[in-house]
Each structure stands twice: as structure tokens, then as C-alpha cells.
C-alpha positions as a printed NumPy array, in Angstrom:
array([[96.847, 86.859, 54.943],
       [98.535, 85.43 , 57.997],
       [95.895, 86.698, 60.466],
       [92.89 , 86.079, 58.284],
       [90.137, 83.453, 59.117],
       [90.677, 80.017, 57.952],
       [88.483, 79.461, 54.806],
       [86.868, 76.014, 55.47 ],
       [86.274, 75.052, 59.188],
       [84.834, 72.09 , 60.739],
       [83.156, 72.589, 64.091],
       [82.596, 69.532, 66.463],
       [81.31 , 68.915, 69.643],
       [84.235, 67.751, 71.906],
       [82.212, 66.079, 74.663],
       [78.759, 64.124, 74.719],
       [76.865, 66.615, 72.658],
       [74.84 , 69.855, 73.824],
       [77.989, 71.776, 74.219],
       [76.559, 75.083, 72.914],
       [77.508, 74.561, 69.14 ],
       [74.241, 76.378, 68.015],
       [75.541, 79.837, 69.329],
       [79.144, 79.283, 67.94 ],
       [77.929, 78.13 , 64.601],
       [75.747, 81.287, 64.571],
       [78.642, 83.452, 65.452],
       [81.091, 81.88 , 62.694],
       [78.221, 81.802, 60.069],
       [78.427, 85.612, 59.957],
       [81.715, 85.366, 58.088],
       [80.989, 82.174, 56.253],
       [79.373, 81.96 , 52.78 ],
       [78.206, 78.328, 53.062],
       [76.945, 76.46 , 56.363],
       [76.779, 72.563, 56.082],
       [75.29 , 70.108, 58.243],
       [77.013, 66.593, 57.809],
       [75.436, 63.917, 59.934],
       [72.715, 62.945, 62.431],
       [69.208, 63.783, 61.89 ],
       [66.454, 65.487, 63.943],
       [67.679, 63.714, 67.113],
       [69.724, 66.705, 68.217],
       [68.994, 70.421, 68.21 ],
       [70.99 , 73.706, 67.967],
       [69.535, 76.426, 70.019],
       [70.233, 79.94 , 68.72 ],
       [69.023, 83.391, 70.264],
       [67.208, 85.058, 67.454],
       [66.047, 88.499, 68.534],
       [64.113, 88.114, 71.602],
       [63.399, 84.713, 70.945],
       [65.277, 81.16 , 71.1  ],
       [65.217, 79.312, 67.682],
       [65.815, 75.535, 67.993],
       [66.801, 73.785, 64.533],
       [67.17 , 70.161, 64.181],
       [67.905, 69.707, 60.529],
       [68.466, 72.953, 58.89 ],
       [71.959, 74.625, 59.7  ],
       [71.631, 77.575, 62.168],
       [73.377, 79.766, 59.402],
       [70.053, 80.065, 57.846],
       [69.101, 82.81 , 60.379],
       [71.652, 84.997, 58.435],
       [70.577, 86.67 , 55.266],
       [72.192, 85.505, 51.901],
       [73.954, 82.372, 53.694],
       [73.711, 79.203, 51.642],
       [72.756, 76.198, 53.737],
       [73.352, 72.633, 53.057],
       [72.027, 69.395, 54.356],
       [74.753, 66.862, 53.479],
       [74.44 , 63.279, 52.321],
       [75.528, 61.909, 55.712],
       [72.152, 63.211, 57.357],
       [69.148, 61.198, 57.721],
       [66.137, 63.274, 56.855],
       [62.628, 63.18 , 58.326],
       [60.829, 65.06 , 55.739],
       [57.898, 65.837, 58.152],
       [60.349, 67.265, 60.699],
       [62.039, 69.333, 57.939],
       [58.774, 70.693, 56.597],
       [57.969, 71.77 , 60.359],
       [61.296, 73.725, 60.497],
       [60.702, 75.367, 57.178],
       [57.271, 76.538, 58.439],
       [58.611, 77.716, 61.602],
       [61.295, 79.638, 59.717],
       [58.566, 81.168, 57.562],
       [56.79 , 82.23 , 60.699],
       [59.766, 84.128, 61.603],
       [59.886, 85.83 , 58.301],
       [62.979, 83.978, 57.329],
       [63.32 , 83.069, 53.631],
       [64.947, 79.96 , 52.605],
       [64.196, 80.066, 48.924],
       [67.619, 79.699, 46.951],
       [69.397, 79.255, 50.269],
       [68.589, 75.864, 51.231],
       [69.711, 72.573, 49.746],
       [69.674, 68.928, 50.575],
       [71.939, 66.128, 49.152],
       [70.091, 64.025, 46.644],
       [71.993, 61.246, 48.332],
       [70.814, 61.767, 51.969],
       [68.616, 58.981, 53.186],
       [64.874, 59.395, 54.416],
       [63.529, 58.423, 57.612],
       [60.117, 56.727, 57.331],
       [57.442, 55.974, 59.682],
       [58.658, 52.448, 60.23 ],
       [61.959, 53.695, 61.224],
       [60.439, 55.708, 64.044],
       [58.084, 52.875, 65.112],
       [60.815, 50.313, 65.141],
       [63.236, 52.488, 67.058],
       [60.55 , 52.919, 69.727],
       [59.739, 49.258, 69.93 ],
       [63.273, 48.309, 70.046],
       [64.23 , 50.548, 72.877],
       [61.024, 49.666, 74.843],
       [61.739, 46.061, 74.543],
       [65.287, 46.63 , 76.201],
       [63.884, 47.801, 79.635],
       [66.735, 48.61 , 81.971],
       [69.463, 48.048, 79.259],
       [68.069, 50.659, 76.886],
       [70.506, 52.957, 75.132],
       [68.484, 56.209, 75.596],
       [67.542, 56.848, 71.932],
       [65.29 , 59.667, 71.058],
       [63.11 , 57.301, 69.23 ],
       [63.208, 59.523, 66.187],
       [64.14 , 56.52 , 63.71 ],
       [67.526, 57.664, 63.372],
       [69.438, 54.397, 64.127],
       [66.914, 52.133, 62.118],
       [67.384, 54.647, 58.973],
       [71.214, 54.381, 59.232],
       [70.967, 50.489, 59.711],
       [69.03 , 50.316, 56.31 ],
       [71.606, 52.585, 54.696],
       [74.392, 50.137, 55.528],
       [72.2  , 47.353, 54.908],
       [71.321, 48.641, 51.488],
       [67.646, 48.941, 52.227],
       [67.619, 52.747, 52.314],
       [65.658, 54.994, 50.302],
       [67.358, 58.271, 49.254],
       [65.944, 61.485, 48.287],
       [67.168, 60.825, 44.494],
       [65.07 , 57.573, 44.788],
       [61.983, 59.818, 45.969],
       [62.359, 61.817, 42.886],
       [62.067, 59.007, 40.395],
       [58.371, 57.695, 40.811],
       [59.23 , 54.209, 39.321],
       [62.297, 53.696, 41.534],
       [60.497, 54.981, 44.601],
       [57.553, 52.48 , 44.009],
       [59.8  , 49.534, 43.622],
       [62.197, 50.483, 46.575],
       [59.248, 51.074, 48.95 ],
       [57.592, 47.831, 48.079],
       [60.846, 45.768, 48.59 ],
       [61.589, 47.367, 51.806],
       [58.146, 47.853, 53.197],
       [57.727, 43.947, 52.634],
       [60.623, 43.256, 54.958],
       [59.599, 45.791, 57.805],
       [56.184, 44.504, 57.656],
       [57.113, 41.082, 58.14 ],
       [59.626, 42.056, 60.981],
       [56.744, 44.12 , 62.797],
       [54.626, 41.104, 62.605],
       [56.834, 38.372, 63.535],
       [59.122, 40.106, 66.25 ],
       [56.751, 42.813, 67.694],
       [53.399, 41.5  , 66.826],
       [52.494, 44.865, 65.446],
       [50.114, 45.622, 62.623],
       [51.577, 46.302, 59.144],
       [52.129, 49.779, 57.453],
       [49.891, 50.395, 54.233],
       [52.017, 50.342, 51.179],
       [49.438, 52.665, 49.358],
       [49.216, 55.345, 52.227],
       [52.867, 55.59 , 52.478],
       [53.439, 55.658, 48.745],
       [50.747, 58.349, 48.358],
       [52.024, 60.415, 51.268],
       [55.662, 60.527, 50.215],
       [54.74 , 61.105, 46.547],
       [53.012, 64.207, 47.686],
       [56.144, 65.12 , 49.623],
       [58.048, 64.828, 46.424],
       [57.139, 68.068, 45.047],
       [57.45 , 69.827, 48.387],
       [61.175, 68.847, 48.866],
       [62.004, 68.926, 45.092],
       [63.188, 72.376, 44.872],
       [65.865, 71.759, 47.688],
       [67.343, 68.39 , 46.196],
       [70.712, 68.852, 44.694],
       [73.96 , 67.143, 44.219],
       [75.605, 69.088, 47.135],
       [79.106, 67.618, 46.478],
       [79.171, 69.484, 43.167],
       [77.681, 72.721, 44.883],
       [80.331, 72.56 , 47.565],
       [83.17 , 71.853, 45.054],
       [82.091, 74.895, 43.075],
       [81.964, 76.82 , 46.218],
       [85.445, 75.719, 47.281],
       [86.786, 76.387, 43.927],
       [85.624, 79.888, 44.097],
       [87.149, 80.249, 47.507],
       [83.923, 80.846, 49.352],
       [84.25 , 80.118, 53.088],
       [82.458, 76.943, 54.279],
       [81.549, 76.02 , 57.669],
       [80.79 , 72.428, 58.489],
       [78.655, 71.782, 61.464],
       [78.054, 68.338, 63.232],
       [75.357, 67.109, 65.505],
       [75.966, 65.583, 68.98 ],
       [79.469, 65.174, 70.078],
       [82.575, 63.044, 69.636],
       [81.842, 61.007, 72.584],
       [78.697, 59.894, 70.798],
       [80.52 , 59.136, 67.624],
       [79.561, 55.488, 66.548],
       [83.464, 54.544, 66.302],
       [84.886, 56.831, 68.783],
       [82.213, 57.272, 71.41 ],
       [81.186, 55.361, 74.562],
       [79.932, 52.409, 72.44 ],
       [77.009, 51.211, 72.52 ],
       [75.834, 54.291, 74.209],
       [76.279, 56.417, 70.901],
       [74.582, 57.694, 67.921],
       [74.453, 55.878, 64.888],
       [76.858, 58.144, 62.786],
       [80.176, 59.694, 62.8  ],
       [79.775, 62.969, 64.797],
       [83.693, 63.458, 64.686],
       [85.33 , 65.452, 62.148],
       [86.034, 62.625, 59.63 ],
       [82.14 , 62.53 , 59.307],
       [82.266, 66.006, 57.666],
       [84.149, 64.531, 54.734],
       [82.077, 61.367, 54.072],
       [78.966, 63.301, 54.927],
       [79.392, 65.762, 52.414],
       [81.941, 64.712, 49.759],
       [84.371, 67.457, 50.745],
       [88.123, 66.578, 50.231],
       [90.089, 66.579, 53.375],
       [92.712, 68.632, 51.452],
       [90.234, 71.622, 51.464],
       [89.775, 71.654, 55.285],
       [91.964, 74.442, 56.905],
       [90.812, 74.032, 60.587],
       [88.935, 71.953, 63.096],
       [87.587, 73.651, 66.08 ],
       [86.226, 71.571, 69.178],
       [83.479, 73.018, 71.578],
       [83.294, 72.088, 75.288],
       [81.386, 73.425, 78.073],
       [83.405, 74.451, 81.244],
       [81.914, 71.427, 82.856],
       [80.382, 68.317, 81.331],
       [77.116, 66.935, 80.48 ],
       [75.378, 64.051, 78.695],
       [71.802, 62.975, 78.046],
       [70.32 , 59.679, 78.304],
       [72.168, 56.413, 79.224],
       [75.776, 55.605, 79.346],
       [78.884, 55.926, 81.447],
       [79.683, 59.246, 83.219],
       [82.75 , 59.08 , 85.547],
       [82.577, 62.758, 86.697],
       [78.873, 63.232, 87.13 ],
       [77.738, 65.222, 90.074],
       [76.075, 64.323, 93.395],
       [72.132, 65.191, 93.178],
       [72.492, 68.504, 95.07 ],
       [75.12 , 70.08 , 92.798],
       [73.619, 68.426, 89.782],
       [70.357, 70.37 , 90.422],
       [72.368, 73.711, 90.936],
       [74.112, 73.264, 87.776],
       [71.35 , 72.158, 85.859],
       [69.098, 75.289, 86.679],
       [71.901, 77.807, 86.242],
       [72.844, 76.3  , 82.93 ],
       [69.259, 75.291, 81.737],
       [70.475, 71.839, 81.084],
       [67.525, 70.45 , 79.232],
       [67.838, 68.64 , 75.939],
       [66.84 , 70.875, 73.03 ],
       [65.187, 67.91 , 71.168],
       [63.628, 65.865, 73.939],
       [63.333, 68.306, 77.006],
       [64.999, 65.509, 79.025],
       [67.324, 66.948, 81.998],
       [70.855, 66.567, 81.221],
       [73.228, 64.849, 83.547],
       [76.095, 67.197, 84.703],
       [79.537, 66.674, 86.012],
       [83.027, 68.06 , 86.525],
       [85.098, 68.888, 83.42 ],
       [86.707, 65.572, 82.312],
       [90.046, 66.266, 80.692],
       [90.398, 62.612, 79.247],
       [87.177, 63.032, 77.482],
       [88.132, 66.493, 75.887],
       [91.79 , 65.297, 75.121],
       [90.416, 62.253, 73.324],
       [88.295, 64.674, 71.084],
       [91.568, 66.775, 70.519],
       [93.147, 63.479, 69.276],
       [90.377, 61.931, 67.171],
       [89.426, 65.478, 65.498],
       [92.924, 67.066, 65.372],
       [91.532, 70.078, 67.086],
       [93.407, 73.217, 66.432],
       [91.308, 75.273, 68.623],
       [88.924, 75.067, 71.649],
       [85.829, 77.102, 72.424],
       [84.76 , 76.856, 76.126],
       [80.862, 77.427, 76.637],
       [78.987, 78.45 , 79.861],
       [81.725, 79.383, 81.976],
       [79.362, 81.803, 83.687],
       [77.445, 78.683, 84.992],
       [80.324, 78.14 , 87.383],
       [80.468, 81.511, 88.899],
       [78.92 , 80.842, 92.182],
       [81.18 , 77.871, 93.097],
       [83.875, 78.185, 95.73 ],
       [85.786, 75.271, 94.304],
       [86.054, 73.468, 91.008],
       [87.318, 70.034, 90.072],
       [88.907, 68.794, 86.914],
       [89.305, 65.041, 86.142],
       [92.842, 64.352, 84.92 ],
       [92.918, 60.631, 85.13 ],
       [90.778, 57.465, 86.059],
       [91.574, 54.453, 88.392],
       [90.03 , 50.915, 87.941],
       [91.269, 47.922, 89.919],
       [94.579, 49.534, 90.805],
       [95.469, 50.932, 87.31 ],
       [95.648, 54.534, 86.441],
       [94.301, 55.654, 83.211],
       [95.695, 58.996, 81.739],
       [93.951, 58.516, 78.361],
       [90.303, 57.753, 77.548],
       [89.852, 54.18 , 77.62 ],
       [87.605, 52.129, 75.046],
       [86.628, 49.306, 77.599],
       [83.137, 50.266, 78.643],
       [83.401, 48.304, 81.997],
       [86.432, 50.581, 82.915],
       [84.161, 53.699, 82.074],
       [81.451, 52.58 , 84.026],
       [83.346, 51.742, 87.253],
       [86.415, 53.8  , 87.047],
       [86.954, 56.382, 89.796],
       [88.022, 59.978, 88.668],
       [91.282, 61.368, 89.543],
       [90.604, 64.993, 90.469],
       [92.723, 68.26 , 90.967],
       [90.95 , 71.134, 92.711],
       [90.922, 74.766, 91.8  ],
       [89.667, 77.693, 93.648],
       [86.445, 79.301, 92.243],
       [85.997, 82.929, 91.533],
       [82.666, 83.575, 92.942],
       [81.816, 86.96 , 90.918],
       [79.598, 87.2  , 87.844],
       [81.37 , 86.843, 84.377],
       [78.259, 87.256, 82.218],
       [78.986, 90.902, 81.534],
       [82.616, 90.502, 80.817],
       [83.937, 90.789, 77.084],
       [87.693, 90.927, 77.525],
       [90.11 , 88.17 , 78.61 ],
       [91.985, 90.472, 81.03 ],
       [88.88 , 91.509, 82.708],
       [87.94 , 87.873, 83.787],
       [88.769, 87.095, 87.595],
       [92.11 , 85.81 , 87.981],
       [90.846, 82.309, 89.054],
       [88.632, 81.95 , 86.003],
       [91.607, 82.864, 83.755],
       [93.774, 80.048, 85.786],
       [91.008, 77.577, 85.332],
       [90.704, 78.196, 81.376],
       [94.613, 78.202, 81.121],
       [94.513, 74.76 , 82.91 ],
       [92.085, 73.407, 80.711],
       [94.037, 74.388, 77.556],
       [97.266, 73.026, 79.186],
       [95.553, 69.477, 79.701],
       [93.827, 69.585, 76.249],
       [97.207, 70.669, 74.527],
       [95.219, 72.885, 72.574],
       [94.564, 76.868, 72.509],
       [91.211, 78.394, 73.627],
       [89.967, 80.699, 70.894],
       [86.606, 81.692, 72.368],
       [85.041, 81.815, 75.674],
       [81.122, 82.147, 76.162],
       [79.708, 83.704, 79.243],
       [75.842, 83.578, 78.449],
       [73.671, 82.513, 75.529],
       [73.599, 85.928, 73.962],
       [75.762, 86.756, 70.795],
       [77.42 , 89.49 , 72.785],
       [78.287, 87.469, 75.669],
       [81.435, 86.356, 74.035],
       [85.159, 86.772, 74.753],
       [87.304, 86.451, 71.601],
       [90.792, 85.484, 72.666],
       [91.608, 84.874, 68.798],
       [90.541, 88.016, 67.108],
       [90.281, 86.176, 63.771],
       [86.967, 84.729, 64.952],
       [85.48 , 88.01 , 65.986]])
């Protein structure tokens, strides 16, 4: 039993999201029984190579691509039903059956058209001070949840409750649209009719998923928890206010599913061999334009949800070490090592300097993050292709030295190294995950 895979695993992004979690979830899902999404909405996407195609999933866990796996959308997720139905349709077109394999928490909150509109109007009004939201209505939906103005799937299932809730909420939203944004109101009758029709379509998937997962855990089923975004976008531990509206860190997996922390066996963090982020916000190690364009092209660094070009930079050890601390990471997965193959030299940020002070740990002060100068150590590149390598000992010596240095700085062992987007382009250092 000592070398067997941990039973219940949380997989988190350890940077600003887009680390390549989709591929790793896909790999780990093969030996999992349940795959659970615990936070976020359709503002993030996981890209998985399926046959000769790339499949992008925004709400449904990517484990759905594996037959017989049970996939769960937890109560911590906010669900745009129109987006969910589109994903179900896309999977059907790929001949992937979801019947009896996909469940959504009855406590999950629903994103309505007014959430999307308010998101857009607020962001547009901020001008140069915009956050960089995807305008999918995620933030306004979470705000309604906290303000006790949200509408859950279980509310939708009860026509009487849904009618009363929608009337109350829409009266406030229409008043806001009129007085603040001078925008026409939504029709109650149209929204009520549309979502009443949605009720029958979503009903087969709605369950008390906390009970479902508790039963699975008691039967010693293997459960994989997947988060969206990354730890540095966590509403509490990220670069606030340039964050998402939920807890993207490991703690979100507990509140977002109802799973006891006592049942979690391991937390794995995913990083890129460099750093990226989408949208606004501080980025101390951001590349100059020419190197940015080179890495962006080699790494295909464009948002899976928005298509926006990602900002790219050197590996930031303060960012990743902060994630190790916040999540209690026991293992690290390094993605896209092959993207660095052509560089003659690499840099790793090991500290920041601001106003004469050195920061060895990730600071909370947004001004420090926006104006700090990174302190780098330089490492020689390997300048040879790695995408065809499958064993640790076959990696170029300088690539192994680079990875060993990352592990030492993060104080966490590396278990997997990815050298391409395909499933086979993977180096397993810890054989338990093969």
C-alpha cells in the first residue's frame, strides 16, 4: 500500500491560472472514479487533446472524456445553464455520453443574463482601471450569493420558489440597470419562461452532490478535485483586486463540494516552467516584447475561454512558493518545459526589491507587486528538443538542473514533467501517477 496512489487528490493551479491543468486532470482521471469541479464558472477553460482534436471544457470536468467516470459540478461553481447546455451538445457531437455520469449540485448558483450584462457594464465603466474580467457574469453571481440574492438550482426546481425569488431579485437588478447604467430592464415573463424551460433540461443532472461524494468516499472510491484558474487569482490569496471571485486554492475544494478535509490525501500543484497571466494586474517577471512574442508562439499562449493573448514571463519562485504555502502542496507538476528548449539562458526570480527593501516571500501589498524589481538568478539553457523525451534521465543535464532548482526553491518535489500537449508527452518522476 505504501506506493499506491493517494485516494482523494486536489489539483490546483499554482500560478495565475492557465498552467495546463486540463492535461494533468485528464491523466489523473484515468485512475480516478469521480472527478469534481469545485469553484469558478465558464470564465476558465481546460484544454484536453481528444483523439486528433482539442476539446475545451469550461464547466464540465474533463474526466468526462473517460468512459465510466463520474463527473460532478460542485456547489462552489456558478453555472451558466446556456453555456452548460452548449458543452453537453458539443460532447454529444463527439459521441461522448454523459447520462448517469454528470451531476450538478442542487446548491450551485445560477448565472442569469442580468449577471452577464452588469459584469460588462461595470467593466466598461472602469476604463483604464478595469480588472480584466471575462464579462461572463461570474463576479456578479458570486456577489448575489454572498448578498443572499442568488438563485440556486434547487430553487429553479421548485416553480413557486423560483417565481418568488426571480421577482424579488429582478426588481432590484432592473432598478440598478435604470438608475446607475441607464439601461432598459429585463422582462420578468421572458426570463421566467426561458428558465422554466431550462428546468426540465437540467433536472436529470441535479443532485445533492455532498451526499453523492460522501457515499463515494465511504466506498473508498478515488476522487479527483479540480479547480479553475490558479492560486494567484484566489479572492483571498491572489493579487487582489486583480483576482477571480472565488477560492481557487485548495480550501475552495472543501467549501465548494462539502467534502471533509479529513478525507483529502494529497494536494498537487501545477506550474508552467515559466509564468503567464491573462488580463490586468501586476506581473513582476513579465518578458520584454520580443521574448514575449517568441514564448507566446511556442507555447500557444492564448486564453482557452477568451482567446486573449497571455502575458508571459520568467518563472517566479515567490509566486509558486506562496502557492505551496497556501495549498499545502505535497507535489509539483511542471508543464511546458519544451517551450524553453530554444533559449540560451533562463532566469528564475528568487526575490523582489522595492524602495531598498528585499522581499523573499510573496507580498500582499499591491503597490509593492506593481513596482517591485525582480531579483534573478541565471541558468544556462539546453537548446535541444525535449518533446520526444519520456524519461527523467534522458533530459538534457541543464534541463534537469533547472527543474531541480525549481524544486529546491519551492521546497516541494516534482512528480510529473510535461514536454508537450499530448498525453504521451509526459515524464513521470513519481511512478504512482503513471
